[in-house]
C-alpha positions in Angstrom: 4.3 -26.2 28.4 3.9 -26.6 24.6 6.4 -23.9 23.7 3.8 -21.3 23.2 4.7 -18.1 25.0 2.2 -15.3 25.5 3.8 -11.9 25.0 1.9 -8.9 26.4 2.4 -5.1 26.1 4.7 -3.6 28.7 3.1 -2.1 31.8 3.7 1.4 33.2 6.9 0.7 35.1 8.3 -1.2 32.1 7.7 1.8 29.8 9.6 4.0 32.3 12.6 1.7 32.1 12.4 1.5 28.3 12.3 5.4 28.1 15.2 5.7 30.5 17.3 3.2 28.5 16.6 5.1 25.3 17.6 8.4 26.9 20.9 6.9 28.2 21.7 5.2 24.8 20.8 8.1 22.5 20.9 11.2 24.6 18.3 14.0 24.8 19.3 15.6 21.5 19.1 12.6 19.2 15.6 11.6 20.2 13.7 14.5 18.5 15.7 13.8 15.3 14.9 10.1 15.5 11.2 10.7 16.1 11.2 13.3 13.2 12.7 10.7 10.9 10.3 8.0 12.1 7.3 10.4 11.5 8.6 11.2 8.0 9.0 7.5 7.2 5.5 6.7 8.4 4.1 9.6 6.4 5.9 8.4 3.2 4.6 4.8 3.8 1.0 6.1 4.2 1.3 8.2 1.0 2.6 5.3 -1.0 -0.2 3.0 0.4 -2.8 5.6 -0.5 -1.4 6.0 -4.0 -1.6 2.2 -4.6 -5.1 2.2 -3.2 -6.2 5.0 -5.5 -4.6 3.4 -8.6 -6.4 0.1 -7.8 -9.7 1.9 -7.4 -9.1 3.8 -10.6 -8.4 0.6 -12.5 -11.5 -1.1 -11.1 -13.6 1.9 -12.2 -12.0 1.8 -15.7 -12.8 -1.9 -15.9 -16.4 -1.3 -15.0 -16.9 1.5 -17.5 -15.4 -0.3 -20.5 -17.8 -2.3 -22.7 -17.4 -6.0 -22.0 -17.7 -7.1 -25.6 -17.5 -5.1 -28.8 -19.4 -6.2 -31.9 -17.9 -5.2 -35.2 -19.4 -6.1 -38.5 -17.2 -6.7 -41.5 -18.5 -6.7 -45.0 -16.6 -8.5 -47.7 -17.1 -7.5 -51.3 -15.9 -9.3 -54.3 -15.1 -7.7 -57.6 -15.3 -10.8 -59.7 -17.8 -10.8 -62.5 -20.6 -13.3 -62.4 -20.0 -16.5 -64.3 -22.2 -17.4 -67.4 
């Protein structure tokens, strides 16, 4: 074996054991609080991700609408009298 181990998702009976272990460790009252906190964290992460995405898109739109080069003309006038 090359040291490469394949890890797969747990099956049905394994999920039951995991859920029972969580119930024993945390109790029935703590699980809803834990899931509520997890949901709030996921929601905040998605909001932050969407804000970054919106700002990047806004920046790209501003870049596209700005003129690429601005041409300005400058006139120089001299107030010296002509030489004779």
